[in-house]
C-alpha distance (Angstrom), angle and dihedral (degrees) to the residues before:
residue distance angle dihedral
M1 . . .
T2 3.77 . .
P3 3.80 122.2 .
H4 3.79 88.9 -111.3
E5 3.84 91.7 55.0
S6 3.82 90.4 47.6
D7 3.81 91.8 51.4
T8 3.81 91.1 47.7
K9 3.81 91.2 49.6
D10 3.85 91.4 49.2
A11 3.81 91.4 48.2
S12 3.79 91.0 49.2
A13 3.83 92.2 50.0
S14 3.79 90.6 46.5
S15 3.80 90.7 49.1
K16 3.84 91.4 50.3
A17 3.81 91.2 49.2
W18 3.81 90.9 49.5
R19 3.83 91.5 49.5
G20 3.80 88.8 49.7
W21 3.81 91.0 53.7
Q22 3.80 91.3 46.6
E23 3.80 90.9 50.9
N24 3.81 92.5 48.6
F25 3.80 91.6 47.5
T26 3.81 90.8 49.5
L27 3.84 91.8 50.1
I28 3.81 91.7 49.1
A29 3.81 91.6 48.2
I30 3.82 91.3 50.0
A31 3.81 91.5 48.0
L32 3.81 91.8 50.0
C33 3.81 91.8 48.3
L34 3.81 91.5 49.4
A35 3.82 91.6 48.0
F36 3.81 90.4 50.2
L37 3.80 93.2 48.1
I38 3.81 93.8 46.3
R39 3.81 92.9 48.1
T40 3.79 92.9 45.2
F41 3.79 100.4 44.8
I42 3.82 111.6 13.4
A43 3.81 116.4 28.0
E44 3.77 142.4 -23.5
P45 3.80 138.5 -173.1
R46 3.81 120.2 -109.0
Y47 3.80 135.0 -170.4
I48 3.82 123.7 -139.5
P49 3.84 107.8 -131.3
S50 3.83 101.3 179.9
E51 3.80 146.3 30.9
S52 3.82 95.0 -110.3
M53 3.83 92.1 111.6
F54 3.82 96.4 41.7
P55 3.05 129.0 163.8
T56 3.84 91.8 26.2
L57 3.81 93.1 47.0
H58 3.79 128.4 20.4
T59 3.78 130.7 -150.9
G60 3.80 107.2 -85.9
D61 3.81 96.4 26.5
R62 3.79 113.6 139.5
L63 3.79 119.2 -145.6
V64 3.76 142.7 -175.0
V65 3.80 112.6 -125.7
E66 3.80 114.0 -159.2
K67 3.80 116.9 -150.3
V68 3.80 103.9 -171.9
S69 3.81 109.1 73.7
Y70 3.82 97.1 63.2
R71 3.80 89.5 60.4
F72 3.82 86.4 68.9
H73 3.82 102.8 34.5
P74 3.81 138.0 9.0
P75 3.79 123.6 -102.5
T76 3.79 113.3 -84.1
F77 3.78 134.3 -146.1
G78 3.79 111.4 -67.5
D79 3.80 97.5 19.3
I80 3.80 113.4 137.9
I81 3.78 105.4 -135.7
V82 3.77 137.1 -172.8
F83 3.79 116.7 -143.4
Q84 3.77 146.3 166.3
P85 3.81 114.0 -105.7
P86 3.80 114.8 -90.7
A87 3.81 120.8 -121.4
E88 3.83 94.4 -87.6
L89 3.80 92.3 57.3
Q90 3.79 90.5 46.3
R91 3.83 88.8 52.9
R92 3.81 86.7 53.8
G93 3.80 90.8 57.0
Y94 3.80 104.8 -92.9
P95 3.82 111.4 138.5
K96 3.81 116.5 -115.3
D97 3.81 92.2 -121.4
Q98 3.83 95.5 52.7
A99 3.79 109.3 109.3
F100 3.81 123.8 -139.0
I101 3.80 127.6 -162.9
K102 3.83 124.9 -151.9
R103 3.79 141.8 144.0
V104 3.82 121.6 -98.6
I105 3.81 108.6 -116.8
G106 3.79 102.6 161.4
Q107 3.80 133.1 32.4
P108 3.81 127.5 -162.5
G109 3.80 112.2 -58.7
E110 3.80 95.6 17.0
V111 3.81 124.5 118.6
I112 3.81 119.7 -131.1
S113 3.80 128.6 -169.3
V114 3.79 139.9 156.6
A115 3.81 122.6 -141.4
Q116 3.80 135.7 154.7
G117 3.81 93.3 0.2
K118 3.81 95.3 -51.8
V119 3.79 135.1 104.1
Y120 3.80 113.6 -133.6
L121 3.79 124.8 -153.2
N122 3.82 112.7 -165.0
G123 3.80 89.5 -19.0
Q124 3.82 95.1 -51.7
P125 3.83 121.4 109.8
L126 3.79 114.5 -118.1
S127 3.78 121.3 -125.9
E128 3.79 100.7 -134.3
N129 3.78 114.4 -179.0
Y130 3.82 90.6 162.9
I131 3.84 100.0 66.3
A132 3.80 126.9 101.0
E133 3.81 92.9 -134.9
P134 3.80 138.5 -24.3
P135 3.82 115.8 -76.0
N136 3.81 110.9 -94.6
Q137 3.83 98.8 -157.4
P138 3.79 126.9 66.7
F139 3.78 119.6 -125.1
P140 3.82 122.4 -162.8
P141 3.82 120.3 -121.0
V142 3.82 114.1 -83.2
K143 3.79 129.6 -179.4
V144 3.80 115.1 -133.1
P145 3.83 109.6 -124.5
E146 3.80 124.2 -130.2
G147 3.80 113.3 -80.0
E148 3.82 93.0 19.2
F149 3.81 139.1 91.6
F150 3.80 138.3 -151.2
V151 3.81 111.8 -130.6
M152 3.80 133.1 -175.3
G153 3.77 136.7 -177.9
D154 3.80 118.5 -117.2
N155 3.81 88.7 -125.4
R156 3.80 88.4 69.5
N157 3.80 97.0 -175.7
D158 3.81 94.7 47.5
S159 3.80 104.3 40.9
N160 3.80 131.6 107.5
D161 3.81 97.1 -145.3
S162 3.82 145.3 136.1
R163 3.80 91.4 -56.5
Y164 3.81 88.1 68.8
W165 3.81 106.1 30.7
G166 3.80 105.6 23.3
F167 3.77 135.2 -121.8
L168 3.78 126.6 -8.5
P169 3.83 115.7 -125.7
R170 3.79 113.4 -133.4
K171 3.81 90.1 -127.6
N172 3.83 89.3 66.5
I173 3.80 93.8 59.5
I174 3.81 113.5 108.4
G175 3.79 97.9 -177.4
R176 3.79 149.6 -68.7
A177 3.80 124.5 -65.5
T178 3.80 105.4 -123.8
F179 3.79 112.2 158.9
R180 3.81 137.1 28.0
F181 3.82 111.6 -146.6
W182 3.82 98.4 172.5
P183 2.99 136.8 85.0
F184 3.78 95.6 35.1
D185 3.80 93.8 -140.9
R186 3.84 89.9 61.6
I187 3.80 98.9 37.1
G188 3.79 115.7 142.4
L189 3.79 148.6 78.8
I190 3.80 118.6 -34.1
């Protein structure tokens, strides 16, 4: 092999290695961009830090929160939503980026109250087979304003919810909890 052939072979190998690195870098960049876009606009994982949604969700559960459907329609009664804390919670020291999770109980224009261990929606008692126990404190009737929601935790007597900090603005809603992926023995739709 002549020195010229050796140099050509080395240059060709070096060029192939460089193209391989470029290809790998491009694939990694595309994957990172896709992950960012999916997490920002479509769905993201979330961790449950407290017992406020027990027995539906347990501390340590990991969920998928979808972010698309509320662009086309508002949350409805019973949806389990993830949201940024409203202004009142931020005044109480909760950081703006801390996510909360609760169940939608009242939509704009509806009247919510709690009396004798029952939650009332527009004067009618709710049948709530998903709660840990009946609420033990009364709450006077309130009408949910336009563009806002009334949310409560399923663990009614251990939940920091709309009864204590007011209505949730729609703009604070991140998305709807749809699927539990951890722990494996409780995997499934929510």
